[in-house]
DOROZA-717060 format. One line per field, with one value per residue (C-alpha): residue number from 1; residue in one letter; x negated, y, z negated. Coordinates in steps of 0.2 Angstrom, whole numbers, plus 5000, padded with zeros to 4 digits. Each point is the difference from the previous one (the first is absolute). Layout:
resi: [NUM:...]
resn: [A:...]
px: [X:...]
py: [Y:...]
pz: [Z:...]
***
This chain:
resi: [1:2:3:4:5:6:7:8:9:10:11:12:13:14:15:16:17:18:19:20:21:22:23:24:25:26:27:28:29:30:31:32:33:34:35:36:37:38:39:40:41:42:43:44:45:46:47:48:49:50:51:52:53:54:55:56:57:58:59:60:61:62:63:64:65:66:67:68:69:70:71:72:73:74:75:76:77:78:79:80:81:82:83:84:85:86:87:88:89:90:91:92:93:94:95:96:97:98:99:100:101:102:103:104:105:106:107:108:109:110:111:112:113:114:115:116:117:118:119:120:121:122:123:124:125:126:127:128:129:130:131:132:133:134:135:136:137:138:139:140:141:142:143:144:145:146:147:148:149:150:151:152:153:154:155:156:157:158:159:160:161:162:163:164:165:166:167:168:169:170:171:172:173:174:175:176:177:178:179:180:181:182:183:184:185:186:187:188:189:190:191:192:193:194:195:196:197:198:199:200:201:202:203:204:205:206:207:208:209:210:211:212:213:214:215:216:217:218:219:220:221:222:223:224:225:226:227:228:229:230:231:232:233:234:235:236:237:238:239:240:241:242:243:244:245:246:247:248:249:250:251:252:253:254:255:256:257:258:259:260:261:262:263:264:265:266:267:268:269:270:271:272:273:274:275:276:277:278:279:280:281:282:283:284:285:286:287:288:289:290:291:292:293:294:295:296:297:298:299:300:301:302:303:304:305:306:307:308:309:310:311:312:313:314:315:316:317:318:319:320:321:322:323:324:325:326:327:328:329:330:331:332:333:334:335:336:337:338:339:340:341:342:343:344:345:346:347:348:349:350:351:352:353:354:355:356:357:358:359]
resn: [M:F:F:A:S:D:N:S:G:P:V:P:P:Q:V:L:E:A:M:T:R:A:N:A:G:H:V:A:G:Y:G:A:D:D:L:T:L:S:V:T:R:R:L:R:D:L:F:E:A:P:E:A:A:V:Y:L:V:P:T:G:T:A:A:N:V:L:S:L:A:C:L:C:P:P:Y:A:T:V:F:C:S:P:T:A:H:I:H:E:D:E:C:N:A:P:E:F:F:T:G:G:A:K:L:T:L:V:G:D:S:D:R:M:T:P:E:T:L:R:A:A:I:E:G:E:E:T:R:G:V:H:G:P:K:R:G:P:V:S:I:T:Q:L:T:E:R:G:N:V:Y:S:I:D:E:L:R:A:L:T:S:V:A:K:E:Y:G:L:P:V:H:L:D:G:A:R:F:A:N:A:A:V:R:L:G:V:T:P:A:E:M:S:W:K:A:G:V:D:I:C:V:F:G:G:T:K:N:G:L:M:G:V:E:A:V:L:I:F:D:T:A:A:R:S:S:S:E:A:V:A:L:Q:H:K:A:A:E:F:E:Y:R:R:K:R:G:A:L:L:F:S:K:H:R:Y:L:A:A:Q:M:D:A:Y:L:T:D:T:L:W:H:D:L:A:S:R:A:N:A:R:C:D:Q:L:V:Q:G:L:K:G:A:G:L:R:I:V:N:D:T:H:A:N:M:V:F:F:E:M:S:R:G:A:H:R:A:V:M:A:Q:G:A:D:Y:H:L:W:D:S:E:D:G:P:D:E:S:L:A:V:A:R:L:V:C:D:W:S:L:S:P:E:Q:V:A:Q:F:L:D:L:V:R:A:A:A]
px: [5074:4995:4981:4996:4998:5002:5005:5017:5006:5015:5000:5003:5015:4990:4995:5016:5008:4986:5004:5018:4996:4990:5014:5010:5001:4987:4981:4984:4994:4982:4993:5006:5012:4999:5003:4983:4991:5004:4994:4984:4997:5005:4987:4987:5003:5001:4983:4992:4996:5008:4994:5001:5010:5016:5009:5015:5001:5012:4988:4983:4993:5004:4991:4986:4997:5005:4986:4987:5003:4994:4986:4994:4996:5002:4982:4997:5005:5010:4992:5013:5001:5004:5018:5003:5018:4994:4992:5010:5018:5001:4999:4986:5009:4984:4989:5017:5000:4983:4998:4990:4990:4994:5000:4985:5002:4992:4993:5012:5010:5017:4989:4986:4984:4987:4988:5011:5006:4983:4995:5013:4998:4982:5003:5010:4990:4986:5004:5002:5015:5002:5007:5014:4995:5004:5017:5011:4999:5019:5003:5016:5007:5005:4993:5012:4992:5008:4982:4999:4984:4994:4998:4980:5003:5008:4988:4984:5008:5003:4984:4993:5012:4993:4982:5004:5012:5014:5019:5010:5017:5012:5012:5012:5015:4999:4992:5012:4998:4982:5000:5011:4989:4984:5008:4996:5007:5002:4986:4988:5003:4998:4991:4992:4992:4995:5014:5004:5018:5012:5015:5011:5011:5021:5007:4993:5004:5018:5002:5012:4985:4988:4983:4990:4984:4987:4985:4991:4990:4993:4990:4986:4998:4988:5007:4995:5009:5015:5001:4998:5015:5011:4997:5005:5015:5007:4994:5011:5015:4997:4997:5015:5011:4992:5000:5021:4997:5007:5018:5012:5011:4986:5009:5005:4982:4996:5016:4992:4984:5009:5007:4985:4991:5015:4998:4983:5010:4986:4991:5015:5004:4981:5000:5015:4993:4983:5009:5007:4984:4990:5016:4996:4982:5002:5012:4991:4984:5009:5007:4982:4999:4985:5002:4989:5001:4988:5011:5019:5013:5014:4994:4992:4993:5001:4996:5011:5004:5009:5014:5002:5003:5012:5011:4999:5005:5014:5008:5001:4983:4994:4982:4988:4985:4984:4994:5005:5018:4995:4991:5003:5010:4985:4990:4997:5006:4999:5015:5004:5012:5005:5011:5010:5008:5017:4994:5007:4991:5013:4997:4983:5002:5011:4987:4986:5013:5001:4980:4997:5012:4992:4984]
py: [4965:4999:5001:4988:5013:5018:4994:4994:5016:5009:5015:5017:5010:5013:4987:4993:5016:5008:4983:5004:5018:4993:4988:5013:5003:4994:5004:4995:4983:4994:5013:5017:5005:5018:4990:4990:5016:5008:4986:5000:5019:4995:4987:5010:5014:4990:4990:5018:4992:5012:4990:4982:4986:4995:4983:4993:4980:4989:4990:5000:4986:5008:5017:4990:4989:5013:5013:4986:4995:5015:5001:4983:4990:4981:4997:5012:4995:5011:5002:4999:4994:4980:5007:5011:4999:4998:4984:4992:5005:5004:4985:5002:5014:5010:4986:4999:5019:5002:4986:4990:5011:4991:5005:5003:5000:5013:4994:4989:5015:5009:5016:5001:5009:5010:4985:4986:5009:5004:4982:4994:5012:4995:4982:5003:5006:4987:4985:5010:4994:4984:5012:5013:5019:5011:5005:5014:4999:4998:5006:4997:5013:4995:4983:4986:4996:5015:5012:5016:5007:5016:5012:5001:4980:5003:5013:4988:4986:5011:5008:4981:4997:5017:4995:4986:5010:4989:5007:4999:4993:5004:4988:5011:4990:5006:5017:5011:4991:5003:5017:5003:4990:5010:5018:5002:5006:4989:5009:4997:4982:4998:5008:5011:4984:4995:4988:5000:4991:5001:4991:5009:4988:5003:4983:4995:5018:4999:5000:4989:4996:5012:5004:5014:4997:5017:4999:5015:5013:5013:5016:4992:4986:5001:5000:4984:4994:5011:4992:4982:5003:5007:4985:4989:5010:4995:4982:5000:5005:4985:4989:5005:4997:4983:4993:5004:5013:5014:5004:5006:5009:5007:5014:4987:4998:5018:5005:4989:5008:5017:4998:4993:5016:5011:5008:4989:4985:4989:5006:5001:4981:4994:5011:4992:4982:5005:5006:4984:4989:5013:4996:4979:5003:5009:4989:4983:5007:5004:4981:4995:4993:5003:5010:4992:5015:5015:5013:5000:5011:4989:4982:4993:4983:4992:4984:4991:4982:4991:4995:5019:5001:4989:5005:5019:4993:4989:5017:5006:5009:4998:5001:4991:4988:5000:4985:4985:4996:4985:4996:4999:5013:5007:5001:5018:5005:5016:5009:5017:5011:5014:5014:5009:5016:4995:4990:5010:5004:4989:4984:5002:5002:4985:4990:5004:4995:4983:4999:5004:4988:4986:5005]
pz: [4916:5016:5003:5013:5013:5006:5018:4991:4992:5008:5011:4992:5006:5008:5013:5004:5001:5013:5009:5001:5005:5015:5004:5011:5020:5012:4999:5009:4996:4997:4989:5012:4989:4991:4984:5003:5007:4984:4989:5009:4998:4981:4998:5008:4988:4984:5005:5006:5017:5013:5015:4991:5012:4990:5002:4990:5001:4989:4990:4991:5009:5016:4995:4995:5013:5015:4993:4997:5018:5005:4990:5005:5016:4999:4998:4986:4981:4985:4984:4986:4983:4995:4993:5014:5007:5017:4995:4987:5006:5019:5007:5010:5010:4999:5010:5011:5004:5004:5010:4990:4988:4984:4983:4990:4981:4989:4981:4991:4992:5005:5001:5012:4994:5010:4997:5004:5016:5003:5000:5010:5014:5001:5000:5019:5016:4996:5011:5016:5011:4989:4986:5000:5003:4983:4999:4991:4981:4992:4981:4991:4990:4986:5001:5000:4982:4995:4998:5008:5008:4993:5015:4996:5003:5016:5005:4997:5011:5014:4999:5002:5015:5008:4998:5012:5009:4997:4999:4983:4999:4984:4996:4990:4997:4982:5005:4990:4983:5002:5006:4984:4989:5006:5001:5018:5015:5016:5009:4986:5000:5017:5015:4988:4991:5017:5005:5020:4998:4986:4995:4991:4993:4997:4998:4984:4994:5004:5018:5008:5012:5009:4998:5008:5008:5002:5011:4996:5010:4992:5003:4989:5012:5015:5017:5005:4984:5004:5018:4994:4987:5014:5009:4986:4997:5018:4999:4983:5009:5013:4987:4989:5017:5005:4982:5000:4988:5008:4994:5013:4987:4993:4992:4986:4995:5000:4989:4985:5002:5001:4985:4991:5005:4993:4982:4998:4998:5005:4985:4988:5004:4997:4984:4993:5004:4992:4986:4997:5002:4987:4989:5003:4997:4984:4994:5004:4993:4983:5000:5000:5019:5012:5016:5015:5011:4996:5006:5005:5009:5002:4998:4985:4998:4981:4991:4987:4997:5012:4986:4996:5021:5001:4985:5006:5019:4992:4994:5018:5001:5018:5005:5008:4990:5009:4993:5002:4990:4994:4985:4980:4992:4990:5017:5005:5018:5009:5007:5011:4995:5014:4998:5014:4997:4995:4984:4984:4985:4991:5011:4996:4981:5001:5009:4986:4986:5007:5005:4981:4994:5010:4998]
***
């Protein structure tokens, strides 16, 4: 009954088998191997973006900060939600890799709105050289509070960004879970919605450790935008190397992504995780408990008394309280449950039995 994080789950056998197959003979390093080139083509096909620049990196933080560094000079600012991973969980890596750019927090929720984004953008470039220039907008899909932006919500945000000539970065650590929940294609949730650089996450959805970054250059862009993004792609390569994030034995990153793309494994793994979250939500609501996040994919926040949480955890359930653990048994506390691909319906049912008994 492990609901602490989808980072902690096992690796699917298909991925391990793919790495074993890749572990034969000698091949070119640093991404010049045939497997990496094949994965690049397959990701372009998946995203319906034949001209996209595609790069593999080992962590989500690497994917985010290298992307933002290509979009944001050190004297500019990144617009993001107060709960964005780049703000709360990356140890100032965005600031470090951009050379000192600041983060401007938008609104007071995990989901930005066009109104709060516009207000934040309007609040910058008002002080001349004494304040930062406007920089990229970073959207997290799904959010760190378990909510999913609809395609219309994404388009509304990217439209505001484009009004001010600002590029858009999509932190897609849980990209697959969000796409499955919305029933959309990767293209529809990225460049077709106005995203310039997209992270196609793998680690939280079962891979050992690899994320894909796609820098889009579509025919729909103006020639000047296309040239600018080509420069960003070249810059990404230098920043990846300078940041010590270019694997020499790159085939082992590519092998994971190759398995992820084969027989739509990425979609299947996310579907399993989302289904277990649906089962959780139905069971928690059936127990009379309040679900905190409005929408969900593979993550749910719910409220229960601290005494009930303690009783459930004492029986072996592993998850995080979002509120302080301190407090009387009768006081309420919000907790987070995250489902990974490997959770079984039986494990979720066992957890729900404990919750009903405790609550």
